[in-house]
Structures are given as structure tokens and as C-alpha cells.
mmCIF file as Biopython writes it, N, C-alpha, C and O atoms, coordinates in Angstrom:
data_model
#
loop_
_atom_site.group_PDB
_atom_site.id
_atom_site.type_symbol
_atom_site.label_atom_id
_atom_site.label_alt_id
_atom_site.label_comp_id
_atom_site.label_asym_id
_atom_site.label_entity_id
_atom_site.label_seq_id
_atom_site.pdbx_PDB_ins_code
_atom_site.Cartn_x
_atom_site.Cartn_y
_atom_site.Cartn_z
_atom_site.occupancy
_atom_site.B_iso_or_equiv
_atom_site.auth_seq_id
_atom_site.auth_asym_id
_atom_site.pdbx_PDB_model_num
ATOM 1   N N  . MET A ? 1  ? 7.247  16.941  -11.786 1.0 0.0 1  A 1 
ATOM 2   C CA . MET A ? 1  ? 6.095  16.372  -10.863 1.0 0.0 1  A 1 
ATOM 3   C C  . MET A ? 1  ? 6.068  17.257  -9.701  1.0 0.0 1  A 1 
ATOM 4   O O  . MET A ? 1  ? 7.122  17.459  -9.098  1.0 0.0 1  A 1 
ATOM 5   N N  . THR A ? 2  ? 4.969  17.814  -9.317  1.0 0.0 2  A 1 
ATOM 6   C CA . THR A ? 2  ? 4.748  18.536  -8.378  1.0 0.0 2  A 1 
ATOM 7   C C  . THR A ? 2  ? 4.614  17.497  -6.787  1.0 0.0 2  A 1 
ATOM 8   O O  . THR A ? 2  ? 4.318  16.306  -6.688  1.0 0.0 2  A 1 
ATOM 9   N N  . LYS A ? 3  ? 4.907  18.350  -5.864  1.0 0.0 3  A 1 
ATOM 10  C CA . LYS A ? 3  ? 5.144  17.509  -4.616  1.0 0.0 3  A 1 
ATOM 11  C C  . LYS A ? 3  ? 3.849  16.876  -4.326  1.0 0.0 3  A 1 
ATOM 12  O O  . LYS A ? 3  ? 3.814  15.805  -3.720  1.0 0.0 3  A 1 
ATOM 13  N N  . SER A ? 4  ? 2.814  17.455  -4.709  1.0 0.0 4  A 1 
ATOM 14  C CA . SER A ? 4  ? 1.322  17.002  -4.305  1.0 0.0 4  A 1 
ATOM 15  C C  . SER A ? 4  ? 1.062  15.558  -5.067  1.0 0.0 4  A 1 
ATOM 16  O O  . SER A ? 4  ? 0.352  14.659  -4.615  1.0 0.0 4  A 1 
ATOM 17  N N  . ALA A ? 5  ? 1.790  15.521  -6.325  1.0 0.0 5  A 1 
ATOM 18  C CA . ALA A ? 5  ? 1.559  14.241  -7.214  1.0 0.0 5  A 1 
ATOM 19  C C  . ALA A ? 5  ? 2.485  13.135  -6.583  1.0 0.0 5  A 1 
ATOM 20  O O  . ALA A ? 5  ? 2.086  12.008  -6.289  1.0 0.0 5  A 1 
ATOM 21  N N  . ALA A ? 6  ? 3.606  13.534  -6.432  1.0 0.0 6  A 1 
ATOM 22  C CA . ALA A ? 6  ? 4.504  12.489  -5.306  1.0 0.0 6  A 1 
ATOM 23  C C  . ALA A ? 6  ? 3.809  12.315  -4.381  1.0 0.0 6  A 1 
ATOM 24  O O  . ALA A ? 6  ? 3.846  11.094  -4.225  1.0 0.0 6  A 1 
ATOM 25  N N  . GLU A ? 7  ? 3.117  12.770  -3.565  1.0 0.0 7  A 1 
ATOM 26  C CA . GLU A ? 7  ? 2.680  12.522  -2.244  1.0 0.0 7  A 1 
ATOM 27  C C  . GLU A ? 7  ? 1.443  11.487  -2.370  1.0 0.0 7  A 1 
ATOM 28  O O  . GLU A ? 7  ? 1.343  10.467  -1.688  1.0 0.0 7  A 1 
ATOM 29  N N  . LEU A ? 8  ? 0.449  11.942  -3.425  1.0 0.0 8  A 1 
ATOM 30  C CA . LEU A ? 8  ? -0.365 10.986  -4.185  1.0 0.0 8  A 1 
ATOM 31  C C  . LEU A ? 8  ? 0.209  9.647   -4.070  1.0 0.0 8  A 1 
ATOM 32  O O  . LEU A ? 8  ? -0.123 8.768   -3.275  1.0 0.0 8  A 1 
ATOM 33  N N  . LEU A ? 9  ? 1.281  9.602   -5.136  1.0 0.0 9  A 1 
ATOM 34  C CA . LEU A ? 9  ? 1.779  8.124   -5.391  1.0 0.0 9  A 1 
ATOM 35  C C  . LEU A ? 9  ? 2.036  7.516   -4.399  1.0 0.0 9  A 1 
ATOM 36  O O  . LEU A ? 9  ? 1.514  6.420   -4.197  1.0 0.0 9  A 1 
ATOM 37  N N  . LEU A ? 10 ? 2.981  8.124   -3.452  1.0 0.0 10 A 1 
ATOM 38  C CA . LEU A ? 10 ? 3.325  7.496   -2.210  1.0 0.0 10 A 1 
ATOM 39  C C  . LEU A ? 10 ? 2.144  7.030   -1.644  1.0 0.0 10 A 1 
ATOM 40  O O  . LEU A ? 10 ? 2.098  5.806   -1.520  1.0 0.0 10 A 1 
ATOM 41  N N  . ILE A ? 11 ? 1.179  7.658   -1.267  1.0 0.0 11 A 1 
ATOM 42  C CA . ILE A ? 11 ? -0.033 7.287   -0.392  1.0 0.0 11 A 1 
ATOM 43  C C  . ILE A ? 11 ? -0.369 5.643   -1.182  1.0 0.0 11 A 1 
ATOM 44  O O  . ILE A ? 11 ? -0.394 4.523   -0.672  1.0 0.0 11 A 1 
ATOM 45  N N  . GLY A ? 12 ? -0.595 6.088   -2.602  1.0 0.0 12 A 1 
ATOM 46  C CA . GLY A ? 12 ? -1.240 4.835   -3.364  1.0 0.0 12 A 1 
ATOM 47  C C  . GLY A ? 12 ? -0.245 3.715   -2.968  1.0 0.0 12 A 1 
ATOM 48  O O  . GLY A ? 12 ? -0.621 2.683   -2.411  1.0 0.0 12 A 1 
ATOM 49  N N  . TRP A ? 13 ? 1.063  3.978   -3.292  1.0 0.0 13 A 1 
ATOM 50  C CA . TRP A ? 13 ? 2.075  2.639   -2.916  1.0 0.0 13 A 1 
ATOM 51  C C  . TRP A ? 13 ? 1.897  2.227   -1.697  1.0 0.0 13 A 1 
ATOM 52  O O  . TRP A ? 13 ? 1.645  1.024   -1.628  1.0 0.0 13 A 1 
ATOM 53  N N  . PHE A ? 14 ? 1.942  2.865   -0.572  1.0 0.0 14 A 1 
ATOM 54  C CA . PHE A ? 14 ? 1.699  2.670   0.645   1.0 0.0 14 A 1 
ATOM 55  C C  . PHE A ? 14 ? 0.344  1.774   1.177   1.0 0.0 14 A 1 
ATOM 56  O O  . PHE A ? 14 ? 0.416  0.803   1.930   1.0 0.0 14 A 1 
ATOM 57  N N  . PHE A ? 15 ? -1.084 2.420   0.515   1.0 0.0 15 A 1 
ATOM 58  C CA . PHE A ? 15 ? -2.182 1.675   0.570   1.0 0.0 15 A 1 
ATOM 59  C C  . PHE A ? 15 ? -1.683 0.151   -0.079  1.0 0.0 15 A 1 
ATOM 60  O O  . PHE A ? 15 ? -1.821 -0.826  0.657   1.0 0.0 15 A 1 
ATOM 61  N N  . MET A ? 16 ? -1.296 0.019   -0.998  1.0 0.0 16 A 1 
ATOM 62  C CA . MET A ? 16 ? -1.191 -1.398  -2.000  1.0 0.0 16 A 1 
ATOM 63  C C  . MET A ? 16 ? -0.514 -2.275  -1.210  1.0 0.0 16 A 1 
ATOM 64  O O  . MET A ? 16 ? -0.908 -3.430  -1.044  1.0 0.0 16 A 1 
ATOM 65  N N  . PHE A ? 17 ? 0.894  -1.642  -0.492  1.0 0.0 17 A 1 
ATOM 66  C CA . PHE A ? 17 ? 1.724  -2.600  0.334   1.0 0.0 17 A 1 
ATOM 67  C C  . PHE A ? 17 ? 1.011  -3.091  1.406   1.0 0.0 17 A 1 
ATOM 68  O O  . PHE A ? 17 ? 1.011  -4.290  1.685   1.0 0.0 17 A 1 
ATOM 69  N N  . VAL A ? 18 ? 0.194  -1.970  2.242   1.0 0.0 18 A 1 
ATOM 70  C CA . VAL A ? 18 ? -0.519 -2.653  3.205   1.0 0.0 18 A 1 
ATOM 71  C C  . VAL A ? 18 ? -1.685 -3.766  2.858   1.0 0.0 18 A 1 
ATOM 72  O O  . VAL A ? 18 ? -1.872 -4.793  3.510   1.0 0.0 18 A 1 
ATOM 73  N N  . GLU A ? 19 ? -2.474 -3.324  1.628   1.0 0.0 19 A 1 
ATOM 74  C CA . GLU A ? 19 ? -3.283 -4.377  1.145   1.0 0.0 19 A 1 
ATOM 75  C C  . GLU A ? 19 ? -3.109 -5.592  0.902   1.0 0.0 19 A 1 
ATOM 76  O O  . GLU A ? 19 ? -4.042 -6.380  0.746   1.0 0.0 19 A 1 
ATOM 77  N N  . VAL A ? 20 ? -1.558 -5.982  0.824   1.0 0.0 20 A 1 
ATOM 78  C CA . VAL A ? 20 ? -1.183 -7.109  0.044   1.0 0.0 20 A 1 
ATOM 79  C C  . VAL A ? 20 ? -0.483 -7.416  1.413   1.0 0.0 20 A 1 
ATOM 80  O O  . VAL A ? 20 ? -0.395 -8.629  1.602   1.0 0.0 20 A 1 
ATOM 81  N N  . TYR A ? 21 ? 0.032  -6.655  2.404   1.0 0.0 21 A 1 
ATOM 82  C CA . TYR A ? 21 ? 0.737  -7.563  3.534   1.0 0.0 21 A 1 
ATOM 83  C C  . TYR A ? 21 ? -0.699 -8.011  4.015   1.0 0.0 21 A 1 
ATOM 84  O O  . TYR A ? 21 ? -0.720 -9.236  4.138   1.0 0.0 21 A 1 
ATOM 85  N N  . TRP A ? 22 ? -1.817 -7.464  4.303   1.0 0.0 22 A 1 
ATOM 86  C CA . TRP A ? 22 ? -2.698 -7.832  5.193   1.0 0.0 22 A 1 
ATOM 87  C C  . TRP A ? 22 ? -3.598 -9.047  4.630   1.0 0.0 22 A 1 
ATOM 88  O O  . TRP A ? 22 ? -4.249 -9.777  5.377   1.0 0.0 22 A 1 
ATOM 89  N N  . SER A ? 23 ? -3.559 -9.182  3.202   1.0 0.0 23 A 1 
ATOM 90  C CA . SER A ? 23 ? -3.959 -10.450 2.846   1.0 0.0 23 A 1 
ATOM 91  C C  . SER A ? 23 ? -2.971 -11.605 3.036   1.0 0.0 23 A 1 
ATOM 92  O O  . SER A ? 23 ? -3.432 -12.610 3.577   1.0 0.0 23 A 1 
ATOM 93  N N  . VAL A ? 24 ? -1.721 -11.615 2.683   1.0 0.0 24 A 1 
ATOM 94  C CA . VAL A ? 24 ? -0.892 -12.777 2.898   1.0 0.0 24 A 1 
ATOM 95  C C  . VAL A ? 24 ? -1.055 -12.885 4.685   1.0 0.0 24 A 1 
ATOM 96  O O  . VAL A ? 24 ? -1.130 -14.043 5.093   1.0 0.0 24 A 1 
ATOM 97  N N  . GLU A ? 25 ? -1.104 -11.961 5.582   1.0 0.0 25 A 1 
ATOM 98  C CA . GLU A ? 25 ? -1.194 -12.607 7.113   1.0 0.0 25 A 1 
ATOM 99  C C  . GLU A ? 25 ? -2.768 -13.075 7.202   1.0 0.0 25 A 1 
ATOM 100 O O  . GLU A ? 25 ? -3.016 -14.000 7.975   1.0 0.0 25 A 1 
ATOM 101 N N  . LYS A ? 26 ? -3.730 -12.549 6.530   1.0 0.0 26 A 1 
ATOM 102 C CA . LYS A ? 26 ? -4.705 -13.376 6.806   1.0 0.0 26 A 1 
ATOM 103 C C  . LYS A ? 26 ? -4.594 -14.647 5.982   1.0 0.0 26 A 1 
ATOM 104 O O  . LYS A ? 26 ? -5.545 -15.304 6.405   1.0 0.0 26 A 1 
ATOM 105 N N  . ALA A ? 27 ? -4.167 -15.162 5.326   1.0 0.0 27 A 1 
ATOM 106 C CA . ALA A ? 27 ? -3.604 -16.457 4.414   1.0 0.0 27 A 1 
ATOM 107 C C  . ALA A ? 27 ? -3.140 -17.129 5.327   1.0 0.0 27 A 1 
ATOM 108 O O  . ALA A ? 27 ? -3.795 -18.038 5.838   1.0 0.0 27 A 1 
ATOM 109 N N  . SER A ? 28 ? -2.048 -16.851 5.671   1.0 0.0 28 A 1 
ATOM 110 C CA . SER A ? 28 ? -1.214 -17.561 6.423   1.0 0.0 28 A 1 
ATOM 111 C C  . SER A ? 28 ? -1.745 -17.885 7.962   1.0 0.0 28 A 1 
ATOM 112 O O  . SER A ? 28 ? -0.965 -18.487 8.700   1.0 0.0 28 A 1 
ATOM 113 N N  . ASP A ? 29 ? -3.192 -17.463 8.521   1.0 0.0 29 A 1 
ATOM 114 C CA . ASP A ? 29 ? -3.449 -17.155 9.506   1.0 0.0 29 A 1 
ATOM 115 C C  . ASP A ? 29 ? -4.276 -18.596 9.464   1.0 0.0 29 A 1 
ATOM 116 O O  . ASP A ? 29 ? -4.212 -19.315 10.461  1.0 0.0 29 A 1 
ATOM 117 N N  . HIS A ? 30 ? -5.044 -19.013 8.323   1.0 0.0 30 A 1 
ATOM 118 C CA . HIS A ? 30 ? -5.683 -20.467 8.707   1.0 0.0 30 A 1 
ATOM 119 C C  . HIS A ? 30 ? -4.726 -21.136 8.055   1.0 0.0 30 A 1 
ATOM 120 O O  . HIS A ? 30 ? -4.740 -22.366 8.031   1.0 0.0 30 A 1 
#
């Protein structure tokens, strides 16, 4: 696996985590 592919995977994982965390935060806000 090339370095760029690994970085893309990491970025995708990061954004997925942020989105899940954000939705949980908004849900617990109400």
C-alpha cells in the first residue's frame, strides 16, 4: 500500500469519527 493510499484511509477514518462524534454531541444536546 502506498503512502498516499494510507493517508487517504486515515483521513476517511478521521472524518467518519468526527461525524459520528458530532451527531452524538448534537443528540445529547437536546
